[in-house]
C-alpha positions, 0 to 999 in steps of 0.5 A, a space after each residue: 626189094 622184088 627181083 624179076 625173074 624168068 622161069 619157064 624156061 631153066 636159066 641153067 641145066 643142072 643134071 638130066 631133068 632140069 633142076 635149076 636155081 634162079 638166078 637174075 635173068 631175063 625179065 617176065 614177071 615180079 616173083 622173088 624165087 631167089 635162092 629157091 630150087 626149081 624142078 619139074 612138075 610131077 607125073 603120075 602114072 598110076 594115080 587113082 582119082 577116087 572122082 565122083 562118076 555121074 555126077 560130076 564134080 570138078 573141084 575137088 580134094 583129088 584136083 586141088 590138093 594134087 596141084 597144091 602138091 606139085 603134082 601136074 600131069 597124072 595118067 588113071 590106069 583104070 577108071 569109070 569114062 567119066 574120067 574123059 569129061 574131068 579130062 576136057 573140064 581141065 584141058 578147057 580151063 574150067 577147074 584148076 587140078 593136073 591134066 588128066 590122062 587115062 585108060 577109061 575101064 580096064 579090060 579084064 579076063 570075065 569081058 570074053 575076049 576070047 579072040 583077035 577080033 573081040 579084042 580090036 573091035 573092043 579097042 576102037 571104043 577107046 581108040 575112036 569114041 574115048 579118044 585115048 592112048 591108053 589100054 589097060 590090060 587088067 588080067 585078061 585072059 592067058 598069053 594066048 589072048 594077051 597076044 592077042 591085046 599086044 596085036 591089036 594095040 600095034 594096030 590101032 597104035 595104042 599103049 598096053 599097060 599091063 597089071 601086075 597082079 602079084 604074079 612075077 611070072 606073069 610079069 616076065 610074059 608082059 616083058 617078053 610079049 611087050 607091053 609098055 609098061 607092067 603096073 605094081 611091084 614084082 612080088 618077089 622082093 629080092 630080084 637078081 641080075 637076070 630079072 634086073 637085065 631083062 626089066 632094064 635092056 627091054 626099056 619096059 616102064 615099071 611102075 612099082 606102086 610101092 605104098 601098096 607093095 605086093 607080097 608083103 604089109 602094105 606101106 600105106 598102112 604104116 605112112 597113115 598112122 606115121 605122118 598123120 595127114 589129118 594134122 596137115 594144114 594143107 591138105 586140110 584146106 583141100 578136103 571137106 569137113 572131117 574128110 580127111 580125119 574119116 580116111 586117114 586116122 582109122 588104123 587098119 592093121 599094125 605090122 612090126 618095122 621088121 615085117 614090111 618088105 617095101 625097102 628090098 622091093 624098092 631096092 629091085 626097082 633101083 637095081 632095075 633103074 641103075 642098070 639102065 631101065 626105066 621107073 616111074 612114079 605111080 601113087 595109086 590115089 592112096 592119099 591125094 597129094 601126098 602120094 606121089 612124095 611116100 612114093 618118092 620117098 621110098 623109092 630113096 629107102 632102098 638106095 636109089 639116088 636122090 636125082 634117080 628118084 626125081 628122074 622117076 618122078 618126072 622124065 620117066 613119067 613123061 616117057 611113060 605117057 609117050 610125052 617126052 617131047 612136052 612134060 618131064 623136064 624144064 626146057 625150051 619149047 615143053 610145056 611150062 610145069 614145074 615147082 619152085 621148092 624151098 629146099 633142095 630135094 636133092 639134099 634130102 629127098 624129103 624136101 620135095 613137099 617144101 613147096 613154094 609156088 606150083 607153075 602147071 602150063 604156065 598158070 603160077 599158084 601159091 603152094 599153099 592156098 592155090 590162089 593165082 599169082 600168074 599171068 592173072 591174079 587172084 583166089 583159086 575157085 571155092 570148094 563146094 563144101 566151103 560154101 556149103 559151111 
């Protein structure tokens, strides 16, 4: 017999991100989630959605596969201005997908930002025309130029995001100078108490993007080879015919197992988080849908507890976006973003992909097909490539 459960707010809170175990409580709708695990939606703070520019294609593998795997919110930290149109289409409810935030186009050293006035004038475009709150400072120049960037973002109330650039010394200045986050891993795999405490006490958000870790072989090559995404029936549902195989079956580089250093990079992230620092998950768009789960598994490979991994993928991401009052945990008054799992990721982190349902903004989806179950039942819009077939 189908029982009725309220899963818009937690029945009881378990740990700090609001993982809950469903029990019979208030009536909301007819969905049996007895024995299931409910966690907040995943927040990807370093997403590259790889959407088509110029000719908009809102229904895409990036939209469907990410949502089906529980990513309900993304921030793209370097994209063409078209990303804001995609964000509007999703916000208007015209297409199903994660809610989208972005920095828009990054600002680079070749942009000639050699004075405070030039930087502030450029940022005015982002603030008033793009209406974004995030700026990607992509190695804009020397430290004086980076100081001007910080001053201008403070004046305009923008959040400056720094590109790591595989330069540990420069990353340290990002912390010193007041950037809100440092994207990509520190290239020095072994970090010690001075750097750990420095990052932790500054409260800067550190997004290690472990699938493309600086300083050694990229783990994405290993994951594509071992996981064989083109054999994943759920993923194949959301990609055009043969596109998944074309994009993931090529073996670009091979490295011996002992050559990979990502566990050491993950250990550094774990040290910072254990010391009270802020680690967030960013999948870098490496495998639309699965990349954030792979990031989580890699964080765990460095000794991070499963609970802290889940925090990095949820509430810490919300904090990185400045949206922790609305997203990142299951609490009364927050947006209804959550994942219903068959198995508990606190027991084994790879249980993060045992997704039964996904809810984004109060809309409940089947985790396998993305068909809508609540508040109105119906099949998700068919992708254009299925119509062609």
